[in-house]
N, C-alpha and C positions, 0 to 999 in steps of 0.2 A: 185827160188821162195822164197820170203822173209819169215821169220819165221811166221809173222802174217797170210800170205796166207796158209802156211802149217798147222798152228794151226786151221784155219777155215776148211780146208779140213779134218783134223783129227776129229774135232767136227762133221762135216757133216757125215763122214763115220761111226763114232761110233753110231750116231743116227740111221743111216740106218741099221747098223748091229743089234742094239737093236730091232728095229721094225721088222726086218726079223726073229729074234729069237722068238719074241712074237707071230708072225703069223705062225710060223712053225707048230704048232700043228693043225692048221686049214687047212694046205696045203694038197691037195690030195696026197695020197701015191705015185702015179706015178710021181709026181713033186718034191718030197722031195730031191732026189739026186741032181737035178739041183739047187735047192735052197741052199743046203749045199755047192755046188761048188761056187756059187755066194758069199755066206757068207765067205767061206774060202779065196776067192780072195780079198774080202773087208778087211778081217783081215790082210792079207799079205800086202795090201796097207798101212794099219794103221801102221804096224810094220816098213815098209820101211820109211814112213814119220817120225816116231818117231826117227829112226836111223839117218835120215838126220838132224833133229832138234838137236839131241844130239851131232852130229859131229860138229855142228856150235857153240856149247858152248865153252867158253874159258877154257883152261886147268886149272885144279884145282891145 
C-alpha cells in the first residue's frame, strides 16, 4: 500500500476513533466493553500503519 493510501487509512481510522470516543458516554453500559474492544483494535491498526509508514522513510 503506498504511503498516500496508508495516510488516508490513518486519517479515516483516527476520525472513527475520535467519533467512537465522543459517543462512548452515550453508549449503553452493556455495550461499553464491546465498544472499547473496537476502539482498541482501531488504535492498534493506527499504530501498525504508522510503523509501516515510518519503516518506509529513508534512513536519517
